[in-house]
N, C-alpha and C positions, 0 to 999 in steps of 0.2 A: 432582409435585412441583414446585413455584415458588421464587424469588429466596427467598423470604422464609422456607422453611423450612428451606433453606441454612443459612442463613447461622443460624440458632435452632440447630438438630442439629450444624456446625458447631463456632461457641464452646460450645456444650456439651459437647465433648468435642474439645476444639483440640488438644491435645500429639497425640493420633493421627490426626486427618485433616494437620494439621501434616506428618508424617511422611511420611504416604501418598502426600501430595500432594509433598513434598521429593523421594521415592525417584520418583517421576513422570520429576518434572523431569530429576531426574538422568542416569534410565534413558535420556530421550526425546535427551537433549543428546551422552551417549555414545551411543550407535544413531547418530546420527545426525551425530555428528562427522565425516566426512570426506565429507558433502553442503556442508554449510555449511561460509564459509569462512575465520571470526572473530565477535570479538562483536559488531561492528556492520554482519555483512551481515545485510540483513531478512529473510533464512532462517532466521534463529536466532529473531528473533522469532515465527515462524508455527511455528517447532516448540516452542518454549515453552506457544503455546495451543494446540496438539495436547497437550502432555500435560496441560493443563486439561482438553479434552475428553475424556480417559481418564480423569482426574480423576473427571470428572461419571457417566461411565459406570462407573464404581468406585462411585461413589456410592448409583447410583440399584440397582447391582447389591446393595451391602451392606447398604441399606435395604429388598432384596428386593421394587424398583418394576419393574424390568426383565427384561423376557421373553428366554427363550433365542435367540428369534429377530433380537431386536435387538442381545443380546452377540456374535452370530456375525457380523451384517452388522458392527458396527463392528471386530471383531478380524482378519476379511479384507480388509475393504476399505485397513486399515492397511498389513497383509505389502502387501498388492499394491501401492500407493505407496510402500513403501519398496525392496520387489525390485525396480521402473522406476526409482525415481531411483538406485539405486544401477548396475544397468544401464545407465542414458546415459550416464556417465559412461568408459563405453571404448566409447561410439559415437565417428567422426568431427566434430570441430565445423566449425560452420559457418563460414564464411568470408566475411564482406561486405568486404573489401577492394579487390575488381574495379570492383564495385557501388557504392562512397562513395570514390571512388581521393585524393588528399590530393593538391591544387597546390599552385606556388609562390606565398607570397604576396609582394605587390610592393607597397613602398610608394617607388618612385621616383619614379613620376608623380604621384600623390596620397596625400598622408598620413593617409590614412586607408584600413581592408579592406572585404573584406564582413562580416566576422566583428564589427567594430567599431558598423557598424551594424545588424547583428543582435543585439549585445549593447543596444544601444540602444534599438530595440526591443521586444526582452521585457522589459526593463525597466522603460518608459514603460507599456507596457500592463499592467505588473503590478499600479506604483506607481497608475494609473488606479482599476483594479479594487478594489484594498482602499481607495482614498478609496470609491469608490460603497457597497462592505460596511459600512463605519465609519459611512457617512449612513443607511444602509437599515436595516440589520439590526442594527447597532450591538457592542459588546461581548458579544461571546456568552458568556466567563465569569462574570459578574457577571449572566445572567440564570438565576435557577433554574428556568426553565418549559421553557425549549428547550435542547437538545445542539448541537452542532458541526454535526448535520447536519438534524436539524429545524426549524433558524431558517430553512434553505432552502427551505424546502416549498413557499411560494409565490413563491420565486425562482428557478427550475432553472437559466435558463441565467445568471443571475450565478453561479448556485453551480458552474458548470462554468468559466467564466470563471476567478472565485478559484479554487480548487484545481488546475486547470491548468498558471495562470503561477506560483499557491504555490509551484509546485513545479519548476515550470522555470526560473524565474528563479535560483534557487542553484543549479540542475544547469549554467545557461552559468555561472555565476560562477565555479565550483567550477573546470569546463574551462577558463577564463581563465586562472586562478590556477596550477593544478596541470599542466594539459600544458603552454599554452602560455608558461609561466612569468612571466605579465606581472603584475605590480602591480595593486591595486585602485584604479580611479578614483573622483573624490571623486563620481558619477553611481552608480557603485556600489556606494560607501558607503551610499549615501541608499536604495540597494535595498534592500541586508542591514538596513538600520533597521527599512523596512519590513516585511520579511520574515520579523526576530527580535519583532517587534509583533505580526504578524498570526497566528507560530502560537503564541507563548504564550496569544496574548488569544481562543483557538477554543475552549478547553476542555475540549480532547484529550487526556488524561493521559497521552497516548504523543508529542504530538505534536511532543515537544523536541528526539526519539530521529530525526527526519526527517531533520532535519540532518546530523549522527553517518551515518547509513543512507546520505544523499545522496553527500557527502562518500570514502568506503570505495569506493562505487560508481567513482565518476569515476577513483580514485585506483589504485584494484586491477589495471588491465591495467598502467597505469606501473610496480607491483609485480612483477609476473608479469615481466615485460619488464625488469626490472633496470635501470630509469630512478629510481626511487625506491625511498624505505628504507621496511620493513616502519612501519605504525601501532602506535606505541605511547601506552598511558591511563595516567594518574595516579591512584592511590586517590583523592585528592579531589575529581576529575573524575566517577568513576564512583559516589562515595559520592552525590554530587549529583546524577546523574541517577536514581541508585535514592529518592532523596530527593523527586525534581520532582511523579511524581503526588501522592502525602502533599500536597506545597503546594498540586498544584490543587485538590484536592476540600476542603482547609481552604479557600483563601481566595475558591472558588466559592459552598459552599455554607454557612462559617462555623461548620462545627465544630472540635473542638477535635483535638488531634495526634492522641491514642488513637482516638478514633472515628475520623477520616481513616487513619490506619494498618489498622484493622479495614477499613473501605473498600473500601481497595487490594486488602489479603488476601483478601476474600470474591470481588472481583471479578477476581482472578489466577486463586481455586478455580473460577469460573465460567468463563471463558474458552472455553469448551466449552458455555454455555449452551443450545445447537438442540439437543442431545442429553438437558439435562438438562429441558427444558420440551415436546420435541419427539419424546423417543424412547417414544411409544403408539400406539395405534390411535389415540384421539380427536384428539390433538392434528394425527395424521397425516393424517385426515378433515377438517379443517377447510382445510388448503392450497387453495387458489382454484385456481390455474393448472395447468394440465395441459400445456400443452406444453414439452419443453424446450428447442426453439428458438426459439420467445417471450421466453423468461424467459434465455436465456443472449443472444442478438443484438439483443434490440431495442432494448439501453444504446448510446444512442449511434446506428446504423444506422437502430433506428426510428422514432425521434425526427425524424431527417430525412427519411426516405419518408413518414412521416405527415404532414410540414408540405410534403411534396412534392405531396400529394393522397390518398395511399395510405392504405387504411382499415385499420390495427392499432391494438391494443387495449394499453396498458399494462398489462406484468404485475404485479400485486402481489409484493413481497418476499415471501420465505416467513419471513422473520423479522417482518415486520410482519405478517403472519395470525397468528401463532404468539404475538406480543405484544396480538394484538389479543383472540385467544381467552383469557388468562388475565388482561387489564388493561383492555380496552376501547379498546385505542390505539395509532395505528397510524403513530406518529411514532417511525420507527426500529424499534428490533428487533435478536434475533440474527442474525449471520453465518449462512448457510449453507453449513455446510461440506461438501467433496466427499459423503464419505462419506454426508450426512444427505438431498441435493441427489440423489445418485444414486438412493440406494435412492427415495425417491420416485418419480422421474422411470422407473427401468428397475431396480426391483425387486432381488431379493438378489443374483444371478447377474450382473444389468446393471452391478450398483455394483460389484463388485468388475475385472470387463470397465472403467468408468469409469477407475476408482481408478488401473489401469494406464497406461490413456490418458494422464491430467493427471501422473502420473511423468513417465514419459516426455517429454511436451511442455515441461514445467518443467526436466528435465535437458537438455532438446538447448539452449533457450532460454540458459538460464545456462550450457552449456558453449561459447558462442560469445566469452564473456571471454577466451579461450583463445588466441584469433585476430584479438584485438581489440590490432593494435601501431599505437601512435599517431603514429608515424613515414611509414605510408602509407597510414590512411584519412582521408580531410575532417573536417572538426568538426563537423558534420550527420550523417556517418554512425555519428561518435562519440557524440554525446551520444544519438542516436536507438538507436542499439543498448545500448548503459548503462542508457538510459531503461526498455528492454524487460525486460533484466536485471532491473533493480529491481524493475518492476512482478508481476513473473512467478511468485512466491509466490501473488500472492493469488486464483490458480486454485485452489489448496488452499482458502482459507478463504472465498472466496464466487465462484461466473462472474459472476455478473449483477454484481458489484462491479468481478472484474477485464476484463468487456467494456465498462462505463462507463469506467473509467480509463485504459484503455487506446484505448480510440475516444479522446476529447477530449485525452485528452494531446498525442497522437502527433499529430489534426487539428491543433491550434495549435501544435505545433511544425514541421510542412510548412507551413501557410500561414505562421507567423513565417518560415521558413528563405525558401519563393518570393515575399512582399514584400520580407523586407532583399534578398535579391538584385534585384529592380529598384528598388531606391531605390538602392542602389551602383551601378548600371549608370547611373542616372539621373545623380547627383551627381558622377558619373566623367566622363561626357559633360560636364556641367558646366562643372567643373573643367579639363580638359583645352579646352574652346572659350576660356574666358577667359582661359586660359595663351597662348593664339595670338593 
């Protein structure tokens, strides 16, 4: 079963499959209503994708293309994940206040703070990265032959830089505005212009949601500590967000509105396409990577160690193997959901245990938001913890992506923080020496 067959069969009996899909979406949203925090929590997007995965499994079952082994593996891992996520809510929350204590900001000696230097450093690196991306890669949205991932196939380092700082820059600017309650400078506005243009031209149909997810995660601790009001969204903005994926397809491929709507709908239905394509013995047999440790921890760590001379072979992404099997392509592929990865590496019973561990880990990381008091933790600690919370749900989507995203974004955040601290001390010493 492939995407084309799914599209043909679904569109041939649209009312039935649309009803099934909506039932699954509502079911998952109600089931996880105490797990996600609101409409702009990144976890809600993961939950919607999980309902798409459930639809693909149902679709295979309804078409008599699913063996009981895969059906029960999916059901048991979904149950294990939900139970462990629910149990994690009752575990003690981790408190990082003592690890990253907040220090008093002093502008009496020099009219600049360490955070000011940090903002300029993050913003400057980000702008340079966007300019380099425009010059080397071009505008991905208008290139039909590549997507926002495959466009960087031969430019892995640039992709690590651009995707990391494209995320970190808005995080830092939101912190400045929401937590420190400071106005944006002309430089900040310039960063926002680059960020807006960069995200809107990636070709990713859900890219615009990133801004809202980041804003929500930065603001959530303020809401929980009664320092800010809950977020409210107007109907026109919500409708605009819903229509944005259709606009991306219409502009990127030149399709008319109806075809673009159908494409988005089929994409939502097949958001669990790793099950659609991979829940069979034939596809399972073509997956080349056999080491879970290599698959999970090579992204980031393996790259660094390999450059230091160690003999590491990069793992082939499971989604790329599946895409190659069906279409003869390796530029992308479906995300290797936790259920599928665990079944491949650990077998039926091991997959259930893995699902439980993933749920506990994600739940514990997300629970740290309860102890994140902006009045007691430093700007670096606040941004680091909210960043980890923001990325935590990716462990459900694909551990390879989770490891890659976390490694590079945390690495560049720590690097920028250390460099900003050094530059601030140099600037401070220089200004004080001139004043005396």
